[in-house]
N, C-alpha and C positions, 0 to 999 in steps of 0.2 A: 348736252357742246358737242360730241361728238358725234351725233345723232343728227346735228341739223346736220354738219359736214354729207354726213353718210347721206341723208333724204338731197342733198346739193348736190352732190357728184357721185348719187350710182355706183363707187369702184367698188370693185369688187379684188379683194384679199388672198395673194397667192404667193404663200410661204414655201419657198426652194432650199430644202434640209434632208436629212438621214433620220427619216422617220425613230419617235422614239418617244416612251413617257416626257420627258424631260419639252421637247419641239412639239410635241401634242397639247400635250399645258398651256404650252408661251402660245401657241396658236388658239387652241381655245378664250386666252384670259384676252389678249389683241383683239378678236371675233366677237367677239364679246363688251368690251368695255368700250371698240367703235362702230359697235351695230351695222356688223359689212359681214356677205358672204365669202363662201372662198373655198379654200382648200389646200395641204399639204401634200406637193410634189417630190418626190424621190429624187434625192442631188443625181444620183448614177444612174437615175432611167432620163432617155430624150423625150421631147419635149415637141411638138412639130407647129403647134402656134399659138401664140397668148392674147388672150381679144383684149383689144381696145379698152383701155379706162379700168387698167390692174394694176393695183399697189402692189408692186411683184421684190415681195423681200427675200435676198439672196442670204442664206446663212455663208458665212466665212468658216465658223469652226469643222465642216468637214469638206471643206473646198478644195481639193486636189489639185495642182497643177493644171491639169490637161479638161477637168472642168470647169474650170477658169474660164481656160479656149474654148472651148464648150458655149458655154452658156455666155459668154460675152458674143461672142456672135446670132446666137440665137435672140438672145435683148435687142440687138441691135436693130434688129429688123421690127419689133415692138412702136409698134404708131404713136406719134407725138404726145397723145393724152397717159400712159401710161409712163408707172414712175416705181424707178429702182432704186429701191435702198439693199444698203449691208447694213447687218447682224454681226453684231458677235468678231466683229475684226481683230483680227492679233493688237494690243498695243505697239508692236513690233514692225507694223506694216509697213514699206518703201510709202511714202506717202504719192510717186509717180504714179504708182499702177493705180490708183483710184479715179486715175483719168481716160482707162483706158474701159469703162463702164459709160455706154449710152442712157442717154435719158437720167441719170443719178439726180437722183433728189437730198439723201441725204445720207451719215456714214456713223452706225453705232458701233462704240466697242464695246469689248468680252465685258470688262469694267465699268460695263454704263448696269442698272435696275430696270426690271422692266415698269418701269413709272416713270422714268427718265425718255426709254424709246419709247413710251404709250403716248408721252407731253410732244415731243420731234417730230412720230406719224401727229397728233395732230398737229400740229404747225403744218406739215407741210399738208393739210388736207388743207389749210387753207389760204396755196399757195405758196408757201415759204421752202426755204430748205435748209435743210437741218445737217451742216460738220462740224455738231458742236466740240470737236475734242480739238485740241490744241494741235497736232498734227493732220488736221481735215481739212480744219481754220486757215493752217502753210498753207498748203496743199491749193486752198481757195484764192488764192490775193494774190499767192504766186502766177496761178496759172492765168489770172486779168488782170496781167501789169501789161500798162500803156508803149510799154515797149519792150517786148517780145524781141528774145534774140531770131534771128531767121538767116539764114542761107543767104549769102549775095545776092546767087544767081537768082531770086525769087526777085518778080516785080511788086511781089502785093503791095497795095497804100494801105497808114496807116489804119483807116476802118476796115479792113476786108481781114485786118490783121486781129482788131476786135472783134469781127466777127466766129472766126476763126477759131479764137480762146474759148468765144462762148460754145460755138459748135461741141468745144471738146467737155465741156459740165451737162451738153443734153438739152440746151435751151432749144425751144419752140421758136421758129419765127416770127408768130408771137412777141412773146420773151423776151429774144431779140430788141424787136424793134420796138418796147416800152422800156428796158434797160438803157437804148438809145437815144432814145429819144427822134428814133423814124420812123415812117408808114413800113408796113409790115411787104407791098411793091417794090419800099426803097434796096428791101432787104433777099429776097429774092431775085435784084437785079446785080447786087452784091456778091451773091450767093453765086450764081452765074458764069460774073466775072471771075470769083474766084474758082471753079471750079476748072475753068478753062487756062485760066494756068499753071493751074498745080495738076495740070491735065490726071484729071480725075472724076466722076461718074454721079458720086451720092454723098452722101455726108458721113456713111461710113468710110468711107474709102480717104474724105477729106479731113475725117481726126486721126485717123491712121498717120496720112502725112505729115498733118502737123506734131501728133508726138514722137516722129521719128526726125523732127525738122526743124521746130521749136520747142525752145526752155521756158 
């Protein structure tokens, strides 16, 4: 089953963690089960660029605050064909931190088994998202409320607010179009107007604005 996903998407697996026997064993397990090529990258080492169509697993167990800020910036520049998965997330992690990651497609908490992670990744390869824990599910629901709070100084329309919330969870233009039942060209028009109104130049800046001005 997973092999079919690999042939269809031809994705590369990238595990960002602190290299160890355990992380190597996990990587080999996922690599074998998913039939994906890839490699492990040391979380403490910089990485200039990440190829498109990469399935990125970021290990939160070894992520210090400076690591998180650095990798959030790096991963914000990946293409929309790449997906970010947070693994070994502490069960006490604040929900709002998840929204700072671009292209995020899943969150797996430290208490989850390898089998559970594998099944979740399988769903992601089918085009789904996996926010299976209760905390992450709550964040997903709250980030997609139809009536988010925005400062009164903003003149965003309801549709622009909806699109901005989609950007916060890393949705591509095509994904936004399908979820809102509008054309991709209409999405681009809304984005142009949205960026102009909040005085930003790209998606990363728009998400940053939303995290500071929306709840």
